[in-house]
C-alpha positions as a Markdown table, in Angstrom:
| # | Residue | x | y | z |
|---|---|---|---|---|
| 1 | Met | 0.4 | 0.4 | 0.0 |
| 2 | Lys | 1.6 | 3.5 | -0.8 |
| 3 | Pro | -0.8 | 6.3 | 0.6 |
| 4 | Ser | 1.3 | 9.1 | -0.3 |
| 5 | Asn | -0.1 | 8.1 | -4.1 |
| 6 | Glu | -3.8 | 7.4 | -3.3 |
| 7 | Phe | -4.5 | 9.8 | -0.4 |
| 8 | Lys | -3.7 | 13.6 | -0.9 |
| 9 | Leu | -5.0 | 16.3 | 1.1 |
| 10 | Thr | -7.8 | 18.5 | -1.4 |
| 11 | Gln | -6.9 | 22.6 | -0.9 |
| 12 | Glu | -10.3 | 22.6 | 1.1 |
| 13 | Asp | -8.3 | 20.3 | 3.9 |
| 14 | Lys | -5.5 | 22.4 | 3.5 |
| 15 | Val | -7.2 | 25.7 | 4.2 |
| 16 | Lys | -9.2 | 23.9 | 6.9 |
| 17 | Tyr | -5.9 | 23.2 | 8.4 |
| 18 | Glu | -4.0 | 26.4 | 7.7 |
| 19 | Lys | -6.4 | 27.5 | 9.6 |
| 20 | Arg | -6.4 | 25.8 | 12.7 |
| 21 | Ile | -2.1 | 25.9 | 12.5 |
| 22 | Ser | -2.8 | 29.7 | 12.6 |
| 23 | Glu | -4.2 | 28.8 | 16.3 |
| 24 | Ile | -1.6 | 26.5 | 17.7 |
| 25 | Asp | -0.7 | 27.9 | 20.9 |
| 26 | Leu | 3.2 | 27.5 | 21.4 |
| 27 | Asn | 2.6 | 27.4 | 25.3 |
| 28 | Asp | 1.5 | 23.3 | 24.4 |
| 29 | Ile | 4.8 | 22.0 | 23.5 |
| 30 | Pro | 5.8 | 20.4 | 26.4 |
| 31 | Met | 2.6 | 18.7 | 26.6 |
| 32 | Val | 3.4 | 17.5 | 23.3 |
| 33 | Leu | 6.6 | 16.5 | 23.7 |
| 34 | Lys | 5.8 | 14.4 | 27.0 |
| 35 | Glu | 2.5 | 12.7 | 25.3 |
| 36 | Ile | 4.4 | 11.7 | 21.9 |
| 37 | Pro | 6.3 | 8.7 | 23.3 |
| 38 | Gln | 3.4 | 7.1 | 25.1 |
| 39 | Lys | 1.4 | 6.9 | 21.6 |
| 40 | Ile | 4.4 | 5.8 | 19.8 |
| 41 | Glu | 5.2 | 3.3 | 22.0 |
| 42 | Lys | 1.6 | 2.2 | 21.9 |
| 43 | Leu | 2.0 | 2.1 | 18.0 |
| 44 | Gly | 5.3 | -0.1 | 18.6 |
| 45 | Ser | 3.6 | -2.7 | 20.4 |
| 46 | His | 1.4 | -3.9 | 17.1 |
| 47 | Pro | 3.0 | -7.1 | 15.8 |
| 48 | Ser | 3.7 | -6.0 | 12.7 |
| 49 | Leu | 3.1 | -2.1 | 11.2 |
| 50 | Leu | 2.3 | -1.4 | 7.8 |
| 51 | Asp | 5.3 | 0.7 | 5.8 |
| 52 | Tyr | 3.5 | 4.0 | 5.9 |
| 53 | Gln | 3.0 | 3.4 | 10.0 |
| 54 | Ile | 6.9 | 3.1 | 9.6 |
| 55 | Asn | 7.3 | 5.8 | 7.8 |
| 56 | Leu | 4.5 | 8.1 | 10.2 |
| 57 | Val | 6.5 | 6.9 | 13.1 |
| 58 | Thr | 9.7 | 8.1 | 11.1 |
| 59 | Asp | 8.4 | 11.5 | 10.5 |
| 60 | Ile | 6.5 | 12.1 | 14.2 |
| 61 | Ser | 10.2 | 11.1 | 15.5 |
| 62 | Lys | 11.9 | 13.6 | 13.2 |
| 63 | Leu | 9.3 | 16.2 | 13.8 |
| 64 | Val | 10.0 | 15.9 | 17.7 |
| 65 | Ser | 13.7 | 15.9 | 17.2 |
| 66 | Ile | 13.3 | 19.6 | 15.8 |
| 67 | Leu | 11.3 | 20.7 | 18.2 |
| 68 | Arg | 13.3 | 19.7 | 21.0 |
| 69 | Asp | 16.5 | 20.5 | 19.6 |
| 70 | Leu | 15.3 | 23.7 | 18.0 |
| 71 | Pro | 13.6 | 26.3 | 20.4 |
| 72 | Asp | 14.9 | 29.4 | 18.0 |
| 73 | Leu | 12.6 | 27.9 | 15.2 |
| 74 | Lys | 10.6 | 30.4 | 14.0 |
| 75 | His | 6.9 | 30.4 | 15.6 |
| 76 | Ser | 5.4 | 29.7 | 12.0 |
| 77 | Val | 7.4 | 26.3 | 11.3 |
| 78 | Gln | 7.4 | 25.3 | 15.4 |
| 79 | Lys | 3.3 | 25.8 | 14.6 |
| 80 | Arg | 3.2 | 23.6 | 11.8 |
| 81 | Ile | 5.4 | 20.8 | 13.4 |
| 82 | Val | 3.0 | 21.2 | 17.1 |
| 83 | Phe | -0.6 | 21.2 | 14.8 |
| 84 | Ala | 0.9 | 17.6 | 13.1 |
| 85 | Leu | 1.9 | 16.4 | 16.6 |
| 86 | Glu | -0.9 | 17.0 | 18.0 |
| 87 | Tyr | -3.2 | 15.8 | 15.2 |
| 88 | Phe | -1.3 | 12.3 | 15.7 |
| 89 | Leu | -2.2 | 12.2 | 19.5 |
| 90 | Glu | -5.6 | 12.7 | 18.8 |
| 91 | Glu | -7.5 | 9.0 | 18.5 |
| 92 | Tyr | -10.7 | 10.1 | 16.8 |
| 93 | Asp | -9.9 | 12.6 | 14.1 |
| 94 | Glu | -10.5 | 12.2 | 10.8 |
| 95 | Ile | -10.4 | 8.7 | 10.7 |
| 96 | Pro | -10.3 | 7.2 | 13.9 |
| 97 | Asp | -6.9 | 5.9 | 14.9 |
| 98 | Cys | -8.3 | 2.4 | 16.4 |
| 99 | Leu | -9.7 | 0.9 | 12.4 |
| 100 | Pro | -7.4 | -1.2 | 11.7 |
| 101 | Gln | -5.1 | -0.8 | 8.3 |
| 102 | Ile | -6.0 | 2.7 | 8.1 |
| 103 | Gly | -6.6 | 4.3 | 11.2 |
| 104 | Leu | -3.5 | 6.2 | 11.1 |
| 105 | Leu | -3.3 | 6.6 | 7.5 |
| 106 | Asp | -5.0 | 10.2 | 7.4 |
| 107 | Asp | -2.3 | 11.0 | 10.0 |
| 108 | Tyr | 0.3 | 9.6 | 7.8 |
| 109 | Val | -0.9 | 12.1 | 5.5 |
| 110 | Leu | -1.3 | 15.0 | 7.2 |
| 111 | Val | 2.2 | 14.2 | 9.0 |
| 112 | Arg | 3.5 | 13.9 | 5.5 |
| 113 | Trp | 2.0 | 17.4 | 4.2 |
| 114 | Val | 4.1 | 19.7 | 7.0 |
| 115 | Val | 7.2 | 17.9 | 6.3 |
| 116 | Asp | 7.2 | 18.1 | 2.9 |
| 117 | Asp | 6.1 | 22.1 | 3.5 |
| 118 | Ile | 8.9 | 22.3 | 5.9 |
| 119 | Ile | 11.5 | 21.0 | 3.8 |
| 120 | Cys | 11.1 | 23.4 | 1.0 |
| 121 | Asp | 12.6 | 26.1 | 3.5 |
| 122 | Tyr | 14.9 | 23.6 | 5.9 |
| 123 | Ser | 15.9 | 20.6 | 3.9 |
| 124 | Glu | 19.1 | 20.7 | 6.2 |
| 125 | Leu | 16.7 | 19.4 | 9.2 |
| 126 | Phe | 15.8 | 16.3 | 7.4 |
| 127 | Thr | 19.1 | 15.5 | 6.8 |
| 128 | Ala | 20.8 | 13.0 | 8.1 |
């Protein structure tokens, strides 16, 4: 399954999410950084992860590292990262996480959209 080829955010989705990004409170960063490891651990406890789920965990881990290690990053980038991480933490988002095989597909597509956007301006953050 190659979800990035099959599922994409619509322009309407992007407008909706850009509005949510603009409303992100950066005071939520400590809470998000505290909760992410628990969600990743829960996901990692599944016997076999799909390729897109492995890629999602990789992207989430990279976003956490950037947010934690680069506190002077522009607020607009921090907001994008916090939005992606908060979306990942939501159990009942567009596709509830509890649905087998597809529950994290929306998380993957959304997080990948944020990562791709950040890469455009900060490709060095995603090297190595």
